[in-house]
NUPALUM-193132 format. One record per atom (N, C-alpha, C): x, z, y. Coordinates in steps of 0.1 Angstrom, whole numbers. Atoms other than C-alpha are relative to their C-alpha. Example, Ala and Ser with C-alpha at 12.3 -4.5 7.8 and 13.67 -1.06 7.14 Angstrom:
<zakes>
9, 0, -12
123, 78, -45
9, 0, 12
-9, 0, -11
137, 71, -11
-8, 8, 11
</zakes>
This chain:
<zakes>
-13, -3, 7
-84, -20, 563
12, -2, 9
-12, 1, -8
-51, -14, 580
9, -11, -5
-10, 11, 4
-26, -42, 581
12, 5, -7
-12, -6, 7
0, -18, 568
-3, 3, -14
4, -3, 14
-19, -13, 536
4, -12, -9
-4, 11, 9
-3, -35, 509
-12, -5, -8
11, 5, 8
-28, -58, 491
2, 5, -14
0, -4, 14
-37, -48, 456
4, -12, -8
-4, 11, 8
-20, -69, 430
-12, -5, -9
10, 6, 8
-41, -93, 410
1, 6, -14
0, -6, 13
-50, -77, 376
6, -9, -10
-5, 10, 10
-41, -109, 358
15, -3, 1
-14, 3, -2
-7, -113, 373
9, 12, 2
-8, -12, -1
4, -77, 378
8, 3, -12
-7, -4, 12
32, -66, 354
-6, 13, -6
5, -13, 7
22, -39, 329
10, 11, 4
-10, -11, -3
38, -5, 336
12, 0, -9
-11, 0, 10
59, -7, 304
10, -11, 3
-8, 11, -3
72, -41, 313
8, 2, 13
-6, -3, -13
79, -31, 349
11, 11, -2
-9, -11, 2
96, 1, 337
13, -5, -7
-12, 4, 8
119, -17, 312
8, -11, 8
-7, 11, -6
128, -46, 335
12, 5, 8
-11, -6, -8
150, -24, 358
11, 4, -8
-11, -4, 9
170, -7, 331
7, -12, -7
-6, 12, 6
176, -41, 314
9, -7, 10
-8, 6, -10
189, -56, 346
13, 8, 3
-12, -8, -3
212, -27, 353
10, 0, -12
-8, 0, 12
224, -27, 317
8, -13, -1
-7, 13, 1
233, -64, 318
11, -1, 11
-10, 1, -11
251, -60, 351
12, 9, -3
-11, -10, 2
271, -29, 341
9, -5, -12
-8, 4, 12
282, -44, 307
2, -15, 0
-2, 15, 0
287, -80, 318
13, -4, -6
-13, 4, 6
323, -80, 307
-1, 0, -15
2, 0, 14
313, -70, 272
-9, -12, -5
8, 12, 4
287, -98, 272
8, -13, 0
-9, 11, 0
313, -123, 282
10, 0, -12
-9, -1, 12
336, -111, 254
-8, -4, -12
8, 4, 12
308, -115, 229
-3, -15, 0
2, 15, 0
301, -150, 241
12, -7, -4
-13, 6, 3
338, -158, 238
2, 0, -15
-2, -1, 14
338, -145, 202
-10, -10, -7
9, 9, 5
307, -166, 195
5, -15, 0
-5, 14, -1
323, -198, 208
13, -2, -9
-12, 1, 8
356, -190, 190
-4, -2, -15
4, 1, 14
338, -185, 156
-5, -14, -3
6, 14, 2
319, -218, 160
11, -10, 0
-11, 10, -2
350, -236, 172
9, 0, -13
-9, 0, 12
371, -225, 141
-7, -7, -11
7, 7, 11
344, -237, 117
0, -15, 2
0, 14, -3
341, -270, 135
13, -6, -2
-13, 6, 1
378, -275, 136
4, -1, -15
-3, 1, 14
382, -268, 99
-7, -11, -7
8, 10, 6
354, -291, 90
5, -14, 4
-6, 12, -4
369, -319, 111
13, -3, -7
-13, 1, 7
403, -313, 96
-2, -4, -15
3, 4, 14
388, -315, 61
-5, -15, -1
5, 14, 0
370, -348, 70
11, -10, 1
-11, 9, -3
403, -363, 81
11, 0, -11
-10, -2, 10
423, -351, 51
-2, -10, -11
0, 10, 11
432, -375, 22
-3, 7, -13
4, -5, 13
413, -364, -9
-7, -11, -8
6, 10, 9
400, -384, -39
-13, 5, -5
12, -5, 6
372, -361, -50
-8, 9, 10
9, -8, -9
343, -342, -34
4, 14, 0
-4, -14, 1
358, -309, -45
13, 3, 7
-12, -1, -7
389, -315, -25
13, -3, -8
-11, 4, 8
411, -327, -53
7, -12, 5
-8, 11, -5
440, -350, -43
4, -9, -11
-4, 8, 11
445, -363, -78
-12, -7, -5
11, 7, 6
423, -387, -98
-11, 9, -5
12, -8, 4
388, -373, -104
-1, 0, -15
3, -1, 14
380, -361, -138
12, 4, -9
-11, -4, 8
415, -352, -150
1, 15, 0
-2, -14, 2
428, -318, -159
9, 6, 11
-9, -5, -10
450, -315, -128
-8, 1, 13
7, -3, -12
436, -300, -96
10, 3, 11
-9, -3, -11
457, -302, -64
-8, -2, 13
9, -1, -12
438, -292, -33
9, -4, 13
-7, 3, -13
447, -306, 2
2, 13, 8
-3, -11, -9
461, -283, 28
-12, 4, 8
12, -2, -8
430, -287, 49
-11, 7, -9
10, -6, 9
408, -278, 19
3, 15, -3
-5, -14, 3
429, -247, 10
-2, 9, 12
1, -8, -12
430, -235, 46
-15, 4, 3
14, -2, -3
392, -239, 50
-6, 10, -10
4, -10, 10
386, -220, 17
4, 14, 4
-5, -14, -4
408, -191, 29
-8, 6, 11
8, -5, -12
389, -189, 62
-14, 4, -4
14, -2, 3
354, -192, 48
-2, 11, -11
2, -10, 11
360, -169, 18
-3, 14, 6
3, -13, -6
358, -139, 42
-9, -1, 12
9, 2, -12
333, -153, 67
-11, 10, 1
11, -10, 0
305, -130, 56
5, 14, 4
-5, -13, -3
327, -99, 58
3, 1, 15
-3, 0, -14
338, -109, 93
-13, 2, 8
12, -1, -7
302, -112, 104
-6, 14, -1
4, -14, 1
294, -77, 90
8, 9, 9
-9, -8, -8
324, -63, 108
-4, -2, 15
5, 3, -13
312, -80, 140
-12, 8, 4
12, -8, -2
278, -64, 136
3, 15, 2
-4, -14, -1
294, -30, 130
7, 3, 14
-7, -2, -13
316, -34, 161
-10, 1, 12
10, -1, -10
285, -40, 182
-7, 14, 0
6, -13, 1
269, -8, 168
9, 11, 6
-9, -10, -6
300, 11, 177
1, 0, 15
1, 2, -15
299, -3, 212
-13, 7, 6
12, -7, -4
263, 9, 215
1, 15, 0
-1, -14, 1
272, 43, 203
9, 6, 11
-10, -5, -10
301, 47, 227
-3, -4, 14
1, 3, -14
302, 29, 260
-14, -2, 5
14, 3, -5
265, 20, 262
-8, 12, 1
9, -11, 0
248, 53, 254
8, 14, 2
-6, -14, 0
271, 83, 247
8, 2, 12
-7, -2, -12
293, 77, 277
-8, 4, 11
10, -4, -11
263, 79, 300
-5, 15, -2
5, -14, 2
251, 111, 283
11, 10, 2
-12, -9, -2
286, 126, 284
3, 2, 14
-3, -1, -14
292, 118, 320
-11, 4, 10
12, -4, -8
257, 125, 333
-5, -11, 9
5, 11, -8
252, 90, 348
-14, -4, -3
13, 3, 3
219, 88, 331
-10, 7, 9
10, -8, -9
203, 113, 356
-6, -8, 11
7, 8, -11
198, 89, 385
-10, -9, -5
10, 9, 5
180, 65, 363
-13, 7, -4
12, -8, 4
157, 92, 349
-8, 6, 12
8, -5, -12
148, 104, 384
-6, -11, 8
6, 11, -7
138, 69, 395
-10, -7, -8
12, 5, 8
106, 66, 375
3, -7, -13
-4, 6, 14
125, 56, 343
0, 12, -9
0, -11, 9
116, 79, 315
11, -1, -10
-11, 1, 10
142, 88, 288
-4, -9, -11
4, 10, 11
122, 68, 262
2, -14, 5
-3, 13, -5
123, 37, 284
15, -3, 2
-14, 1, -1
159, 43, 291
7, -4, -13
-6, 2, 13
168, 44, 254
-6, -13, -6
6, 12, 5
144, 15, 246
8, -12, 5
-8, 11, -6
164, -8, 270
13, -1, -7
-13, 1, 7
196, 2, 253
0, -3, -14
2, 5, 13
182, -7, 220
-4, -15, 0
5, 14, 0
164, -39, 229
10, -10, 4
-10, 10, -5
192, -56, 248
10, -4, -10
-10, 4, 10
220, -54, 222
-7, -6, -12
6, 5, 12
195, -60, 194
-3, -15, 2
4, 14, -2
181, -92, 209
13, -9, 1
-12, 8, -1
216, -105, 219
7, -2, -13
-8, 0, 13
232, -96, 186
-7, -9, -10
8, 8, 9
204, -112, 165
1, -15, 4
-2, 14, -4
206, -144, 186
13, -5, -3
-13, 5, 3
243, -147, 184
4, -1, -14
-3, 1, 14
246, -139, 147
-8, -11, -7
7, 11, 6
219, -164, 139
7, -13, 2
-7, 12, -2
239, -191, 155
13, 0, -9
-12, -1, 8
271, -179, 137
-4, -3, -15
4, 2, 14
252, -179, 103
-2, -15, -2
3, 14, 2
240, -214, 108
13, -8, 0
-13, 7, 0
276, -225, 117
7, 2, -13
-7, -3, 12
290, -207, 87
-6, -8, -12
6, 8, 11
265, -223, 63
3, -15, 1
-3, 14, -2
272, -257, 78
14, -2, -5
-14, 1, 5
309, -251, 71
1, 0, -15
0, -2, 15
302, -240, 35
-6, -13, -7
6, 12, 6
280, -271, 28
10, -11, -1
-9, 11, 0
309, -293, 36
12, 3, -10
-11, -5, 9
331, -274, 11
-5, 1, -14
4, -1, 14
328, -280, -26
10, 10, -7
-8, -10, 7
341, -249, -45
7, -6, -12
-8, 6, 11
369, -263, -67
1, 10, -11
-1, -9, 12
379, -248, -101
8, 13, 3
-8, -12, -3
402, -223, -83
-5, 6, 13
6, -5, -12
378, -212, -56
-11, 10, -4
11, -10, 3
358, -182, -71
-4, 8, 12
4, -7, -12
358, -166, -37
-10, -6, 8
10, 7, -7
334, -191, -24
-13, -1, -7
13, 0, 7
306, -185, -49
-10, 7, 9
11, -5, -9
273, -177, -34
-1, 16, -1
1, -14, 1
275, -141, -47
13, 8, 4
-13, -7, -4
311, -133, -35
-3, 9, 11
2, -10, -10
313, -102, -14
3, -5, 14
-4, 5, -13
330, -121, 14
-9, -11, 5
9, 11, -4
303, -148, 15
-14, 4, 1
15, -3, 1
269, -134, 5
-6, 6, 13
7, -7, -11
262, -111, 35
-1, -10, 12
0, 8, -12
269, -139, 60
-7, -13, -1
6, 13, 2
248, -167, 46
-15, 1, 1
14, -1, 0
213, -153, 50
-5, 11, 10
5, -10, -9
190, -128, 68
6, 13, -1
-6, -14, 1
209, -98, 55
9, 3, 11
-9, -3, -11
234, -101, 83
-8, 4, 12
8, -5, -11
206, -97, 108
-5, 14, -2
3, -14, 3
196, -65, 90
11, 9, 3
-12, -8, -4
231, -53, 93
2, 2, 15
-1, 0, -15
231, -61, 130
-10, 11, 6
10, -9, -5
199, -42, 137
3, 14, -5
-4, -14, 4
210, -12, 116
12, 5, 8
-12, -5, -8
243, -11, 135
-4, 5, 14
5, -5, -13
225, -9, 168
-8, 13, -1
8, -12, 2
201, 17, 155
8, 12, -3
-9, -11, 3
228, 39, 140
8, 4, 11
-8, -3, -12
249, 36, 171
-8, 8, 10
8, -7, -9
220, 48, 192
-3, 14, -5
3, -13, 6
212, 77, 168
12, 9, 1
-12, -8, -1
248, 89, 167
3, 4, 14
-3, -3, -14
251, 87, 205
-9, 11, 5
9, -11, -5
220, 109, 212
2, 13, -8
-3, -12, 7
230, 133, 185
13, 7, 4
-13, -6, -3
266, 138, 194
3, 1, 15
-2, 1, -14
267, 128, 231
15, 1, 4
-14, 1, -3
305, 123, 230
4, -14, -4
-3, 15, 2
319, 88, 233
8, -2, -13
-9, 3, 11
348, 88, 208
-6, 5, -13
6, -6, 12
330, 111, 183
-12, -8, -5
12, 9, 4
298, 89, 184
5, -13, -6
-6, 12, 5
319, 58, 178
5, 2, -14
-6, -3, 13
337, 74, 149
-11, 2, -11
11, -3, 9
305, 87, 133
-7, -13, -4
7, 13, 2
288, 53, 137
8, -9, -10
-9, 8, 9
318, 36, 120
-1, 5, -14
0, -6, 13
317, 60, 91
-13, -3, -7
13, 3, 6
279, 56, 85
-1, -15, -4
1, 14, 3
280, 18, 87
9, -4, -11
-9, 3, 11
310, 16, 64
-6, 5, -13
6, -5, 12
292, 38, 39
-11, -9, -5
11, 9, 3
261, 16, 40
5, -13, -6
-5, 13, 5
281, -16, 37
7, 0, -13
-7, -2, 13
303, -4, 8
-10, 2, -11
10, -3, 10
273, 10, -10
-8, -12, -4
8, 12, 4
252, -22, -8
9, -10, -7
-9, 10, 6
282, -43, -17
3, 4, -15
-3, -5, 14
289, -21, -48
-12, -1, -9
12, -1, 9
253, -19, -60
-10, -11, 3
8, 12, -3
240, -53, -48
-7, -6, -13
5, 6, 12
236, -65, -84
-12, 7, -6
11, -7, 5
210, -38, -90
-13, -2, 8
11, 2, -9
187, -50, -62
-11, -9, -6
9, 9, 6
170, -75, -85
3, 0, -15
-2, 0, 14
165, -76, -123
9, -12, -5
-9, 11, 5
193, -96, -141
-7, -7, -11
6, 8, 11
185, -123, -166
9, 2, -12
-7, -2, 12
195, -117, -202
0, -14, -8
-1, 13, 7
207, -149, -220
6, 3, -14
-5, -2, 13
214, -152, -257
4, -14, -6
-4, 12, 6
232, -178, -278
15, -3, 3
-13, 4, -2
264, -198, -275
0, -13, 8
-2, 12, -6
278, -227, -256
-3, 1, 15
2, 0, -14
271, -238, -220
-12, 6, 5
13, -6, -5
236, -224, -219
1, 14, 2
-1, -14, -2
249, -189, -220
5, 3, 14
-5, -2, -13
269, -191, -188
1, -14, 7
-2, 11, -9
268, -216, -159
9, 3, 11
-10, -2, -11
292, -222, -131
-6, 8, 12
6, -6, -12
267, -210, -105
-5, 14, -3
5, -14, 4
259, -177, -124
9, 11, 6
-7, -12, -3
269, -143, -112
0, 8, -13
-2, -6, 13
282, -129, -145
1, 15, 2
0, -15, -2
275, -91, -147
6, 6, -13
-5, -5, 13
280, -82, -184
-1, -10, -11
0, 9, 11
286, -98, -217
4, 7, -13
-4, -7, 13
290, -90, -254
-8, -7, -11
9, 5, 12
269, -93, -286
-11, 10, -2
11, -8, 4
236, -81, -297
1, 2, -15
1, -3, 14
233, -63, -330
-13, -5, -6
13, 5, 7
206, -71, -356
-12, 8, 5
11, -8, -6
186, -42, -341
-3, -3, 14
2, 3, -14
189, -56, -306
8, 9, 9
-8, -8, -8
214, -31, -294
12, -8, 6
-11, 8, -7
242, -43, -270
13, 6, -3
-14, -3, 2
279, -42, -278
7, -8, 11
-6, 7, -12
299, -50, -246
14, -4, -3
-14, 5, 2
331, -70, -245
10, 10, 5
-9, -9, -6
347, -43, -224
4, 11, -11
-3, -9, 10
346, -21, -255
11, -5, -10
-10, 6, 9
370, -45, -272
12, -5, 7
-12, 6, -7
396, -51, -245
13, 3, -7
-12, -3, 7
422, -36, -267
4, -10, -10
-3, 10, 11
419, -65, -291
11, -10, 5
-11, 8, -5
441, -87, -269
-1, -15, -1
1, 15, 1
429, -122, -278
-15, -3, -2
13, 4, 2
397, -142, -281
-5, 3, -14
3, -2, 15
397, -141, -319
-1, 15, -2
0, -14, 2
405, -104, -317
-13, 6, 6
13, -5, -6
375, -98, -293
-11, -2, -10
12, 3, 8
351, -115, -316
0, 8, -13
-1, -8, 12
364, -98, -347
-4, 15, 3
3, -14, -4
361, -64, -329
-15, 1, 2
15, -1, -2
325, -72, -319
-7, -1, -13
6, 2, 13
316, -83, -354
1, 14, -8
-2, -13, 7
331, -50, -367
-10, 10, 5
9, -10, -6
308, -31, -343
-15, -4, -3
14, 4, 3
277, -50, -357
-5, -11, 9
4, 11, -8
276, -78, -332
-4, -12, -8
5, 11, 7
256, -108, -343
-1, -12, 10
3, 11, -9
245, -129, -313
6, 3, 14
-6, -2, -14
265, -134, -280
-11, 1, 10
10, -1, -11
246, -124, -249
8, 1, 14
-5, -2, -13
252, -124, -211
-11, 4, 9
9, -4, -11
236, -106, -182
5, -6, 13
-4, 8, -12
236, -128, -151
-10, 1, 10
9, 4, -10
221, -134, -118
2, -15, 2
-2, 15, -3
215, -172, -116
-1, -2, 15
0, 3, -15
217, -190, -83
-14, 2, 6
13, -2, -6
179, -187, -80
-3, 14, 4
2, -14, -5
183, -150, -74
6, 3, 13
-6, -2, -14
201, -156, -41
-11, 5, 10
10, -4, -10
169, -153, -20
-6, 13, -3
5, -14, 2
154, -123, -38
10, 11, 3
-10, -10, -4
187, -104, -34
2, 1, 15
-1, -1, -14
190, -114, 2
-12, 7, 6
12, -6, -6
154, -104, 10
-1, 15, -3
1, -14, 3
156, -71, -8
10, 8, 8
-10, -6, -8
189, -62, 9
-4, 1, 15
5, 0, -14
174, -72, 43
-10, 11, 2
10, -10, -1
144, -50, 36
5, 14, 1
-6, -13, 0
165, -20, 28
7, 3, 14
-7, -2, -13
186, -25, 60
-10, 2, 11
10, -2, -11
155, -29, 82
-7, 13, -1
6, -13, 2
139, 2, 67
9, 11, 5
-10, -10, -5
171, 22, 74
1, -1, 16
-1, 2, -14
172, 7, 109
-12, 7, 7
12, -6, -5
136, 17, 116
0, 15, 0
-2, -14, 1
143, 52, 104
9, 6, 10
-10, -4, -10
173, 55, 126
-5, 0, 14
6, 1, -14
154, 43, 157
-10, 11, 2
9, -11, -1
126, 68, 150
7, 13, 2
-7, -12, -2
151, 96, 146
6, 1, 14
-7, 0, -13
169, 86, 178
-10, 4, 11
10, -3, -10
137, 88, 199
-5, 15, -2
4, -14, 2
127, 121, 183
11, 10, 5
-11, -8, -5
162, 136, 190
0, 0, 15
0, 0, -15
160, 124, 226
-11, 7, 6
12, -7, -5
125, 138, 231
2, 15, -1
-2, -14, 3
136, 171, 216
10, 6, 10
-10, -5, -9
166, 174, 239
-3, -1, 14
3, 2, -14
153, 160, 271
-15, -1, 4
15, 0, -3
115, 160, 268
-5, -14, 2
</zakes>
């Protein structure tokens, strides 16, 4: 054997072709977009820092009760400390901020990461250096997906840690578990939003192949999905129907959907049909006139938090998988 012939790699240690093919594009991607990576890391540190700062501020503020009341516990007066109020204001929209951050990453994937290369033609050198279009796209999906899921997981843990230290007082409905600004950022649903954002960004990029247009289309699609799920979230799991009067009908932790009275035949008469009555006594009289007998309430109790989170996450992951499949099909059809 000639000394110029390179030795054959050991079968056990040689990288697989797919791994070897992906490794190069991943390295190039990290090097080209290192400024964006540093910006993302800065946002991660900033978000954690704000939560920690508010929690430390709350711990050092003078309050008499666990819910942040500065007056004697158990009385009818509730006066929150400045630290408590500021923390409520910040955390009340924490889930929305995380969803917007996930959408921003998807828009970045659609524009600077994929569409710009397709528009300028800088993808051609990579495709002529033993990197197939499929591996090229796979790297641009895998890198932002992995980094986004990792970063958002850390932010979710920090956000939940901040919420645990905050007792929602009588004037803090925005911090309930089902609030639109809280719910998406406290569980796995935010990871579904992140993966969907990356997948939609990639699909829009390979479809349009224009930077600004791809970013705009991605923003519109992600906004439609986010608004749609927020508006119809209560339908993702069957609600509980309660009947009777007193505290058993509604609890502080419930997500109240509908209320009214049941007739003798079991039909529902809703309170909203008697809004014109103008008073509590007028409401009840109006309901009785319509045949109402027993008060009822349709609610999602706190135990429905995880079913709602998991169903929403499943929907987002299914949409993300569909978008990834479509992106590869479009790329194959256009470029082989």
